[in-house]
C-alpha positions as a Markdown table, in Angstrom:
| # | Residue | x | y | z |
|---|---|---|---|---|
| 1 | Met | 28.8 | -15.4 | -5.4 |
| 2 | Ala | 26.8 | -18.1 | -4.4 |
| 3 | Ala | 24.1 | -15.3 | -3.1 |
| 4 | Arg | 24.2 | -13.8 | -6.4 |
| 5 | Arg | 23.2 | -16.7 | -8.2 |
| 6 | Ser | 20.5 | -17.8 | -5.8 |
| 7 | Leu | 18.9 | -14.4 | -6.5 |
| 8 | Thr | 19.2 | -14.9 | -10.3 |
| 9 | Val | 17.7 | -18.2 | -10.2 |
| 10 | Cys | 14.8 | -16.7 | -8.2 |
| 11 | Phe | 14.6 | -13.8 | -10.4 |
| 12 | Gly | 14.4 | -16.6 | -13.3 |
| 13 | Cys | 11.4 | -18.4 | -12.0 |
| 14 | Leu | 9.5 | -15.2 | -11.3 |
| 15 | Met | 10.1 | -14.1 | -14.8 |
| 16 | Leu | 9.1 | -17.1 | -16.6 |
| 17 | Ala | 5.8 | -17.2 | -14.9 |
| 18 | Leu | 5.4 | -13.2 | -15.9 |
| 19 | Ala | 6.7 | -13.9 | -19.6 |
| 20 | Leu | 3.8 | -16.7 | -19.9 |
| 21 | Ala | 1.2 | -14.5 | -19.1 |
| 22 | Leu | -0.6 | -12.9 | -22.3 |
| 23 | Pro | 0.4 | -9.5 | -21.6 |
| 24 | Ala | 2.5 | -9.2 | -18.4 |
| 25 | Gly | -0.3 | -7.6 | -16.9 |
| 26 | Cys | -2.9 | -10.3 | -17.7 |
| 27 | Gly | -1.4 | -11.8 | -14.7 |
| 28 | Arg | -2.6 | -11.5 | -10.8 |
| 29 | Asn | -3.9 | -7.5 | -11.2 |
| 30 | Val | -4.4 | -5.3 | -8.5 |
| 31 | Val | -6.8 | -2.3 | -8.1 |
| 32 | Thr | -5.3 | 0.4 | -5.9 |
| 33 | Asp | -7.7 | 3.0 | -4.6 |
| 34 | Lys | -5.1 | 5.9 | -6.0 |
| 35 | Ile | -3.4 | 6.3 | -9.3 |
| 36 | Pro | -0.6 | 8.7 | -8.9 |
| 37 | Ala | -0.7 | 12.0 | -10.9 |
| 38 | Ala | 1.6 | 12.5 | -13.5 |
| 39 | Val | 5.2 | 14.0 | -12.2 |
| 40 | Thr | 5.9 | 17.4 | -13.4 |
| 41 | Asp | 9.6 | 19.0 | -13.2 |
| 42 | Glu | 10.8 | 18.3 | -9.3 |
| 43 | Pro | 12.4 | 21.6 | -8.3 |
| 44 | Asp | 15.1 | 20.9 | -5.5 |
| 45 | Glu | 14.4 | 23.8 | -3.4 |
| 46 | Gly | 13.0 | 23.1 | -0.2 |
| 47 | Tyr | 14.5 | 19.1 | -0.3 |
| 48 | Glu | 17.6 | 17.5 | 0.3 |
| 49 | Thr | 18.4 | 15.2 | -2.7 |
| 50 | Met | 20.8 | 12.5 | -3.8 |
| 51 | Gln | 21.3 | 10.7 | -7.2 |
| 52 | Leu | 21.4 | 7.2 | -6.4 |
| 53 | Phe | 22.7 | 5.5 | -9.0 |
| 54 | Asp | 26.6 | 5.7 | -9.6 |
| 55 | Asp | 28.1 | 6.8 | -13.0 |
| 56 | Val | 25.1 | 7.6 | -14.6 |
| 57 | Gly | 26.7 | 8.5 | -17.8 |
| 58 | Phe | 28.4 | 5.2 | -17.9 |
| 59 | Glu | 32.0 | 7.0 | -17.7 |
| 60 | Arg | 33.9 | 4.2 | -16.2 |
| 61 | Gly | 33.0 | 1.3 | -18.3 |
| 62 | Phe | 31.1 | -2.1 | -17.5 |
| 63 | Thr | 32.0 | -5.3 | -15.7 |
| 64 | Val | 30.8 | -8.1 | -17.9 |
| 65 | Val | 29.6 | -11.2 | -15.9 |
| 66 | Gly | 30.0 | -14.3 | -17.4 |
| 67 | Gln | 26.8 | -16.8 | -17.8 |
| 68 | Asp | 27.7 | -19.1 | -14.9 |
| 69 | Thr | 27.2 | -15.8 | -13.1 |
| 70 | Ser | 31.1 | -15.5 | -12.2 |
| 71 | Lys | 32.3 | -12.1 | -12.9 |
| 72 | Val | 34.6 | -12.1 | -16.2 |
| 73 | Gly | 36.3 | -8.7 | -16.6 |
| 74 | Ser | 35.7 | -5.1 | -17.0 |
| 75 | Val | 35.9 | -3.1 | -20.5 |
| 76 | Arg | 35.4 | 0.7 | -21.4 |
| 77 | Leu | 33.7 | 1.9 | -24.6 |
| 78 | Tyr | 34.9 | 5.6 | -26.0 |
| 79 | Ala | 34.9 | 7.2 | -29.4 |
| 80 | Glu | 37.1 | 6.3 | -32.3 |
| 81 | Gly | 40.8 | 7.9 | -31.8 |
| 82 | Ala | 40.0 | 9.1 | -28.2 |
| 83 | Ala | 41.4 | 7.5 | -25.2 |
| 84 | Pro | 39.3 | 5.6 | -22.4 |
| 85 | Val | 38.0 | 7.6 | -19.8 |
| 86 | Pro | 40.4 | 7.5 | -16.8 |
| 87 | Asp | 38.6 | 6.1 | -13.9 |
| 88 | Gly | 41.3 | 7.0 | -10.8 |
| 89 | Gly | 41.5 | 3.3 | -10.0 |
| 90 | Gln | 37.9 | 2.7 | -9.6 |
| 91 | Thr | 36.2 | 0.2 | -10.7 |
| 92 | Pro | 33.1 | -0.1 | -13.1 |
| 93 | Ala | 29.8 | 0.5 | -11.6 |
| 94 | Trp | 27.6 | -1.2 | -14.0 |
| 95 | Leu | 27.5 | -5.1 | -14.6 |
| 96 | Val | 26.3 | -6.5 | -18.1 |
| 97 | Ala | 24.5 | -9.9 | -17.5 |
| 98 | Gln | 23.9 | -11.9 | -20.5 |
| 99 | Trp | 22.3 | -15.0 | -19.1 |
| 100 | Asn | 21.1 | -17.8 | -21.4 |
| 101 | Ser | 22.4 | -16.0 | -24.5 |
| 102 | Gly | 25.1 | -18.1 | -26.7 |
| 103 | Pro | 28.5 | -16.2 | -27.1 |
| 104 | Cys | 30.0 | -14.7 | -24.2 |
| 105 | Leu | 30.5 | -11.0 | -24.5 |
| 106 | Phe | 33.7 | -11.1 | -22.9 |
| 107 | Arg | 35.3 | -14.2 | -23.4 |
| 108 | Asp | 34.2 | -14.4 | -27.5 |
| 109 | Arg | 34.3 | -10.8 | -28.0 |
| 110 | Ala | 34.4 | -9.9 | -31.8 |
| 111 | Ala | 36.6 | -6.8 | -33.3 |
| 112 | Ser | 34.9 | -3.8 | -33.2 |
| 113 | Ala | 34.7 | -0.1 | -32.9 |
| 114 | Pro | 36.3 | 0.8 | -29.6 |
| 115 | Asn | 32.5 | 2.3 | -28.7 |
| 116 | Val | 30.8 | -1.3 | -29.2 |
| 117 | Leu | 31.1 | -4.5 | -27.4 |
| 118 | Thr | 29.8 | -7.3 | -29.2 |
| 119 | Asp | 30.0 | -11.1 | -29.4 |
| 120 | Gly | 29.5 | -10.5 | -33.5 |
| 121 | Val | 26.4 | -12.5 | -33.3 |
| 122 | Val | 23.7 | -12.3 | -30.3 |
| 123 | Lys | 24.8 | -9.2 | -28.0 |
| 124 | Thr | 25.9 | -5.8 | -28.8 |
| 125 | Val | 26.3 | -2.9 | -26.2 |
| 126 | Thr | 26.9 | 0.4 | -28.2 |
| 127 | Leu | 27.8 | 3.5 | -26.2 |
| 128 | Asp | 27.3 | 7.0 | -27.7 |
| 129 | Pro | 30.2 | 9.1 | -26.8 |
| 130 | Ala | 28.8 | 12.3 | -27.3 |
| 131 | Thr | 25.3 | 11.7 | -25.4 |
| 132 | Arg | 26.1 | 8.7 | -23.0 |
| 133 | Ala | 23.6 | 6.8 | -24.5 |
| 134 | Val | 23.6 | 2.8 | -24.5 |
| 135 | Ala | 22.0 | 0.7 | -26.8 |
| 136 | Leu | 21.4 | -3.0 | -25.9 |
| 137 | Arg | 20.8 | -5.0 | -29.2 |
| 138 | Leu | 19.8 | -8.5 | -28.7 |
| 139 | Asn | 19.4 | -11.0 | -31.5 |
| 140 | Thr | 18.1 | -14.5 | -30.4 |
| 141 | Ile | 17.0 | -15.5 | -34.2 |
| 142 | Pro | 20.1 | -17.5 | -34.6 |
| 143 | Leu | 20.0 | -19.2 | -31.0 |
| 144 | Tyr | 16.5 | -20.4 | -31.5 |
| 145 | Asn | 17.3 | -21.3 | -35.5 |
| 146 | Gly | 13.7 | -22.0 | -36.4 |
| 147 | Ala | 12.3 | -23.6 | -33.1 |
| 148 | Pro | 10.1 | -22.7 | -30.6 |
| 149 | Gly | 11.2 | -20.8 | -27.8 |
| 150 | Lys | 11.8 | -23.0 | -24.6 |
| 151 | Thr | 10.7 | -21.7 | -21.6 |
| 152 | Glu | 13.2 | -22.6 | -19.3 |
| 153 | Asn | 16.1 | -21.1 | -21.0 |
| 154 | Trp | 15.3 | -17.6 | -22.4 |
| 155 | Pro | 18.4 | -15.0 | -23.2 |
| 156 | His | 19.0 | -11.9 | -21.2 |
| 157 | Leu | 20.7 | -8.7 | -22.1 |
| 158 | Leu | 20.8 | -6.2 | -19.0 |
| 159 | Leu | 22.6 | -3.3 | -17.5 |
| 160 | Glu | 23.2 | -4.0 | -13.5 |
| 161 | Gln | 23.9 | -2.2 | -10.5 |
| 162 | Ser | 23.9 | -4.2 | -7.3 |
| 163 | Pro | 24.2 | -3.5 | -4.7 |
| 164 | Leu | 23.9 | 0.2 | -4.6 |
| 165 | Gly | 27.0 | 1.8 | -3.0 |
| 166 | Ile | 25.4 | 3.3 | 0.1 |
| 167 | Ala | 27.9 | 5.6 | 2.4 |
| 168 | Asp | 27.7 | 5.8 | 5.9 |
| 169 | Gly | 24.9 | 7.9 | 7.0 |
| 170 | Ala | 23.3 | 8.2 | 3.5 |
| 171 | Leu | 20.8 | 5.4 | 4.0 |
| 172 | Lys | 18.1 | 7.7 | 4.3 |
| 173 | Tyr | 18.0 | 8.6 | 0.8 |
| 174 | Tyr | 17.4 | 4.8 | -0.7 |
| 175 | Ser | 14.6 | 4.5 | 2.0 |
| 176 | Cys | 11.2 | 3.7 | 0.6 |
| 177 | Ser | 10.0 | 6.4 | 3.2 |
| 178 | Ala | 11.8 | 9.3 | 1.1 |
| 179 | Asp | 9.1 | 12.0 | 0.1 |
| 180 | Lys | 9.8 | 11.4 | -3.6 |
| 181 | Leu | 11.6 | 8.7 | -5.4 |
| 182 | Ile | 11.9 | 10.1 | -8.8 |
| 183 | Leu | 13.1 | 7.8 | -11.7 |
| 184 | Ser | 14.1 | 9.3 | -15.3 |
| 185 | Leu | 15.5 | 8.2 | -18.4 |
| 186 | Asp | 15.2 | 8.8 | -21.8 |
| 187 | Ile | 14.6 | 5.6 | -24.1 |
| 188 | Arg | 13.8 | 4.7 | -27.9 |
| 189 | Met | 13.7 | 1.8 | -29.7 |
| 190 | Asn | 16.0 | 1.6 | -32.7 |
| 191 | Ser | 15.0 | -1.4 | -34.1 |
| 192 | Tyr | 12.5 | -4.6 | -34.2 |
| 193 | Arg | 12.4 | -7.8 | -35.9 |
| 194 | Phe | 9.9 | -10.8 | -34.6 |
| 195 | Val | 10.2 | -14.0 | -36.5 |
| 196 | Asp | 6.5 | -15.7 | -35.7 |
| 197 | Ile | 7.3 | -19.2 | -34.8 |
| 198 | Asp | 4.8 | -21.3 | -32.6 |
| 199 | Gly | 5.5 | -21.5 | -29.0 |
| 200 | Val | 6.2 | -18.9 | -26.3 |
| 201 | Asn | 7.2 | -15.5 | -27.9 |
| 202 | Ala | 7.7 | -12.5 | -25.4 |
| 203 | Ala | 10.3 | -9.9 | -25.3 |
| 204 | Gln | 10.4 | -7.6 | -22.8 |
| 205 | Phe | 12.2 | -4.5 | -21.6 |
| 206 | Leu | 12.0 | -3.7 | -18.0 |
| 207 | Ser | 13.6 | -2.1 | -15.1 |
| 208 | Tyr | 13.5 | -3.6 | -11.6 |
| 209 | Tyr | 14.3 | -2.3 | -8.3 |
| 210 | Tyr | 15.6 | -4.4 | -5.5 |
| 211 | Val | 13.6 | -3.7 | -2.8 |
| 212 | Lys | 14.6 | -5.1 | 0.7 |
| 213 | Ser | 13.7 | -4.7 | 4.2 |
| 214 | Lys | 16.5 | -2.9 | 6.6 |
| 215 | Thr | 16.1 | -5.8 | 9.0 |
| 216 | Gly | 15.5 | -9.7 | 8.3 |
| 217 | Asp | 15.1 | -11.0 | 4.8 |
| 218 | Asp | 11.9 | -9.5 | 3.0 |
| 219 | Phe | 13.0 | -8.9 | -0.8 |
| 220 | Val | 10.7 | -7.6 | -3.8 |
| 221 | Trp | 11.6 | -7.0 | -7.3 |
| 222 | Phe | 9.5 | -3.9 | -7.9 |
| 223 | Gly | 9.5 | -3.4 | -11.8 |
| 224 | Val | 8.6 | -0.4 | -14.2 |
| 225 | Pro | 7.9 | -1.9 | -17.4 |
| 226 | Leu | 9.4 | 0.1 | -20.5 |
| 227 | Phe | 8.7 | -2.3 | -23.5 |
| 228 | Asp | 6.4 | -5.6 | -24.1 |
| 229 | Asn | 6.1 | -6.8 | -28.1 |
| 230 | Arg | 2.5 | -8.1 | -26.7 |
| 231 | Gly | 1.0 | -4.8 | -25.8 |
| 232 | Glu | 0.3 | -2.6 | -22.8 |
| 233 | Thr | 0.5 | -4.2 | -19.5 |
| 234 | Gly | -1.4 | -3.4 | -16.3 |
| 235 | Leu | -0.6 | -3.8 | -12.5 |
| 236 | Tyr | 0.5 | -7.2 | -11.5 |
| 237 | Trp | 1.8 | -9.1 | -8.8 |
| 238 | Ala | 3.2 | -12.7 | -8.3 |
| 239 | Leu | 5.0 | -15.3 | -6.3 |
| 240 | Asp | 7.9 | -17.2 | -6.8 |
| 241 | Thr | 5.9 | -20.8 | -6.7 |
| 242 | Ala | 9.2 | -22.8 | -6.0 |
| 243 | Gly | 9.3 | -22.1 | -2.3 |
| 244 | Ser | 11.3 | -18.8 | -1.7 |
| 245 | Asn | 8.1 | -16.7 | -1.3 |
| 246 | Arg | 10.1 | -13.6 | -3.2 |
| 247 | Met | 7.4 | -11.2 | -4.7 |
| 248 | Ile | 7.7 | -9.6 | -7.9 |
| 249 | Tyr | 5.5 | -6.5 | -8.3 |
| 250 | Ser | 5.3 | -4.3 | -11.5 |
| 251 | Ile | 3.4 | -1.0 | -12.0 |
| 252 | Pro | 1.1 | -0.3 | -15.2 |
| 253 | Ser | 3.2 | 0.7 | -18.3 |
| 254 | Ala | 0.4 | 3.7 | -18.6 |
| 255 | Glu | 2.1 | 5.0 | -15.4 |
| 256 | Thr | 5.5 | 4.7 | -17.1 |
| 257 | Tyr | 4.8 | 6.9 | -19.8 |
| 258 | Lys | 2.2 | 9.1 | -18.5 |
| 259 | Asn | 4.8 | 12.0 | -19.2 |
| 260 | Ser | 5.3 | 11.1 | -22.7 |
| 261 | Pro | 3.2 | 11.4 | -25.6 |
| 262 | His | 2.8 | 8.0 | -26.2 |
| 263 | Ser | 4.6 | 4.4 | -25.1 |
| 264 | Leu | 6.8 | 2.4 | -27.4 |
| 265 | Val | 3.9 | 0.2 | -28.6 |
| 266 | Lys | 1.4 | 0.9 | -31.3 |
| 267 | Ala | 0.0 | -2.7 | -31.1 |
| 268 | Pro | 1.1 | -6.0 | -30.3 |
| 269 | Asn | 4.5 | -6.7 | -32.5 |
| 270 | Glu | 4.2 | -2.9 | -33.8 |
| 271 | Pro | 6.4 | -1.0 | -31.7 |
| 272 | Tyr | 7.6 | 2.6 | -32.5 |
| 273 | Thr | 11.0 | 2.2 | -34.2 |
| 274 | Gly | 13.9 | 3.9 | -36.3 |
| 275 | Gln | 12.5 | 7.5 | -34.7 |
| 276 | Glu | 14.9 | 10.2 | -33.7 |
| 277 | Glu | 12.3 | 10.8 | -31.2 |
| 278 | Trp | 13.4 | 10.2 | -27.4 |
| 279 | Leu | 10.8 | 9.2 | -25.0 |
| 280 | His | 11.0 | 10.5 | -21.7 |
| 281 | Val | 10.3 | 8.4 | -18.8 |
| 282 | Lys | 9.7 | 10.4 | -15.4 |
| 283 | Val | 8.0 | 8.3 | -12.6 |
| 284 | Asp | 7.7 | 9.1 | -8.9 |
| 285 | Leu | 8.2 | 5.8 | -7.2 |
| 286 | Lys | 6.9 | 6.5 | -3.7 |
| 287 | Pro | 3.2 | 5.9 | -3.9 |
| 288 | His | 4.0 | 2.9 | -5.9 |
| 289 | Leu | 6.0 | 1.6 | -3.3 |
| 290 | Glu | 3.4 | 2.3 | -0.4 |
| 291 | Ala | 0.6 | 0.5 | -2.7 |
| 292 | Leu | 3.4 | -2.2 | -2.8 |
| 293 | Leu | 3.6 | -2.6 | 1.1 |
| 294 | Ala | 0.1 | -2.7 | 1.7 |
| 295 | Leu | -0.5 | -5.4 | -1.0 |
| 296 | Gly | 2.4 | -7.4 | 1.1 |
| 297 | Leu | 1.0 | -6.6 | 4.2 |
| 298 | Arg | -2.5 | -8.0 | 3.1 |
| 299 | Glu | -1.2 | -11.0 | 1.3 |
| 300 | Gly | 1.0 | -11.7 | 4.2 |
| 301 | Ile | 4.3 | -11.5 | 2.3 |
| 302 | Phe | 6.1 | -9.2 | 4.5 |
| 303 | Arg | 7.8 | -11.0 | 7.6 |
| 304 | Tyr | 9.6 | -8.0 | 8.8 |
| 305 | Ala | 8.5 | -4.6 | 7.4 |
| 306 | Arg | 5.3 | -2.8 | 8.3 |
| 307 | Thr | 5.9 | 0.8 | 6.8 |
| 308 | Val | 7.9 | 1.9 | 4.0 |
| 309 | Asp | 10.5 | 3.2 | 6.4 |
| 310 | Asp | 11.4 | -0.6 | 6.7 |
| 311 | Leu | 12.1 | -1.0 | 2.9 |
| 312 | Tyr | 15.1 | 0.4 | 0.9 |
| 313 | Ile | 16.2 | 0.0 | -2.7 |
| 314 | Ser | 19.4 | -1.7 | -2.5 |
| 315 | Gly | 20.1 | -2.5 | -6.3 |
| 316 | Val | 18.7 | -2.2 | -10.1 |
| 317 | Asn | 18.7 | -3.7 | -13.5 |
| 318 | Ile | 17.2 | -2.4 | -16.9 |
| 319 | Gly | 17.5 | -4.5 | -20.3 |
| 320 | Trp | 15.7 | -7.0 | -22.3 |
| 321 | Glu | 14.4 | -10.6 | -21.3 |
| 322 | Thr | 13.3 | -12.7 | -23.8 |
| 323 | Ile | 11.6 | -15.8 | -25.3 |
| 324 | Gly | 11.6 | -16.8 | -29.1 |
| 325 | Ser | 13.3 | -15.5 | -32.0 |
| 326 | Phe | 13.8 | -11.6 | -31.9 |
| 327 | Asp | 16.5 | -9.2 | -33.2 |
| 328 | Ile | 15.6 | -6.0 | -31.1 |
| 329 | Glu | 17.7 | -2.8 | -29.9 |
| 330 | Met | 16.9 | -0.4 | -27.2 |
| 331 | Glu | 18.5 | 2.3 | -26.4 |
| 332 | Ile | 18.5 | 4.8 | -23.1 |
| 333 | Lys | 20.2 | 7.7 | -21.6 |
| 334 | Asn | 20.3 | 9.8 | -18.5 |
| 335 | Phe | 18.9 | 6.7 | -16.6 |
| 336 | Gly | 18.7 | 8.0 | -12.9 |
| 337 | Leu | 17.1 | 7.7 | -9.6 |
| 338 | Lys | 16.9 | 10.5 | -7.4 |
| 339 | Ser | 15.5 | 10.5 | -3.7 |
| 340 | Tyr | 13.9 | 14.0 | -2.2 |
| 341 | Ile | 13.8 | 14.7 | 1.6 |
| 342 | Arg | 12.0 | 17.7 | 2.7 |
| 343 | Glu | 14.5 | 20.2 | 4.8 |
| 344 | Asp | 13.3 | 20.6 | 8.2 |
């Protein structure tokens, strides 16, 4: 538990630095020699493959994590009139994290439909039982009550799976040396309201992958940006200046959406909302992980890793991280990360 809390605190320090940038990409930009090409449909022929996330359809429910990082309890969301999906005695794979966000989704859960988890004020998690899509709504307006956003305490609503359950003999699939690591999901923004108050205002919907060294304690938060209310974001990286020397690295939002007709952003504070259209995200993380390694070696960040085979993906989170007064809802489905290894 202490390790989880320490990891979260470090992540908060890094994300604060990111949030204070004008958009996230205006931080410490990196120019790479090669921009990866768009990913087309990925045939399985000739590859050994594995889905790295457990319970991609959110069948087994969620463990709600208290804001002091202690695990509060598990919940299942299901259709009206239907029984919860049997879990065979298995615990949920997904955590719901809710840092710095007022009422607790578990202890302060409000009466709702069986497919909805809400505190009735700030946070709501909704499962569509038919499509297995999950919507994350974060309403921070009552938290700030007209005051400027405070940079030291900013609300989160995330889904997390950490550590990933790596079975014996399966580490090669989680390794950053896999031939391809294809992230895919469908996403749409259901609603967006922003109350413009002087101060720091940032609403980010992000997905982060926990990249660790197989030996030693090298660790990087590897980010795939999905939405930033301030506009499109560029390639950036930063270090925790508090002394942990942990690295945060994120690809450009143009890379996230190169397989879609557009991103979620029209212009700053003008997202595409309320549309039936789902945007499809499909990114091969492998070339970006190679660029991350090259940068880390050049900057002296890695103490143990020397090749991509020395690194692996140990966890993931996806969701909202905000500062300021927003009422926002994002919906995702088919969220997965598939590893491809060429057959001999």
